[in-house]
C-alpha positions as CSV (number, residue, x, y, z in Angstrom):
1,M,35.2,42.5,51.1
2,S,35.3,39.0,52.8
3,D,33.6,36.1,52.4
4,L,31.7,36.4,55.2
5,A,31.1,39.8,55.0
6,T,29.5,39.3,51.7
7,T,27.5,36.2,52.8
8,I,25.8,38.8,55.6
9,H,24.9,41.6,53.4
10,N,23.3,39.2,51.2
11,E,21.3,37.0,53.8
12,R,20.2,40.6,55.2
13,T,19.1,42.1,51.8
14,K,17.0,38.4,51.2
15,L,15.2,39.3,54.4
16,T,14.6,42.6,53.8
17,A,13.4,41.5,50.5
18,T,11.5,38.6,51.8
19,W,9.7,41.0,54.7
20,L,8.6,43.2,51.5
21,N,6.9,40.4,49.8
22,G,5.1,39.5,52.8
23,V,3.8,42.4,53.5
24,A,2.5,43.1,49.6
25,I,0.8,39.6,49.9
26,A,-0.6,40.8,53.3
27,L,-2.0,44.1,51.4
28,M,-3.6,42.1,48.6
29,A,-4.8,39.7,51.0
30,V,-6.5,41.8,53.6
31,G,-7.3,44.8,51.7
32,G,-8.4,42.8,48.5
33,F,-9.6,39.9,48.5
34,A,-10.9,40.1,52.4
35,P,-13.8,42.6,51.1
36,T,-14.4,41.4,48.1
37,I,-15.3,37.6,49.8
38,S,-17.4,39.5,52.4
39,Y,-19.1,41.1,49.8
40,F,-20.6,38.2,48.2
41,A,-20.6,35.9,51.9
42,A,-23.2,38.9,52.6
43,T,-23.0,37.9,56.3
44,V,-21.9,41.9,57.7
45,S,-23.0,44.9,56.2
46,T,-21.3,44.9,52.8
47,P,-19.6,48.1,51.0
48,S,-21.1,49.6,47.5
49,P,-19.1,47.6,45.0
50,G,-17.8,51.1,43.8
51,W,-15.7,51.2,47.2
52,L,-14.5,47.2,47.1
53,T,-13.0,48.2,43.4
54,A,-11.6,51.1,44.6
55,T,-9.8,49.2,47.1
56,G,-9.2,46.3,45.7
57,A,-7.5,48.2,43.0
58,A,-5.4,50.8,45.4
59,C,-4.5,47.5,46.9
60,F,-3.0,46.0,43.8
61,L,-1.4,48.9,42.7
62,F,0.0,49.3,45.9
63,S,1.2,45.4,46.2
64,T,2.9,45.3,42.9
65,V,4.9,48.7,44.2
66,L,5.8,46.7,46.9
67,H,7.2,43.6,44.6
68,F,9.0,45.7,42.3
69,M,10.8,47.3,45.4
70,E,11.7,44.0,46.4
71,R,12.7,43.1,43.2
72,K,15.2,46.3,43.5
73,V,16.2,45.2,47.2
74,L,17.3,42.1,45.5
75,G,19.3,43.9,43.3
76,R,22.0,44.6,46.0
77,L,23.2,41.2,46.7
78,R,26.7,41.1,46.3
79,S,28.6,37.8,44.0
């Protein structure tokens, strides 16, 4: 494979990994941290602590899964 084709492939692979990382960060921020902050700020109607724990744990889990998917995508880089 030519150097240009390898470079293009690697850049597309890194772009995909970066996108997955952004989604993982957003999921953790919006699904995990935001409800917890609103709970402690008590500016809106607050959900139950059990719901917050379940939502936070689920978002953390999915964020971690996306992180490992990103690592797998980066494993496709060519030299």
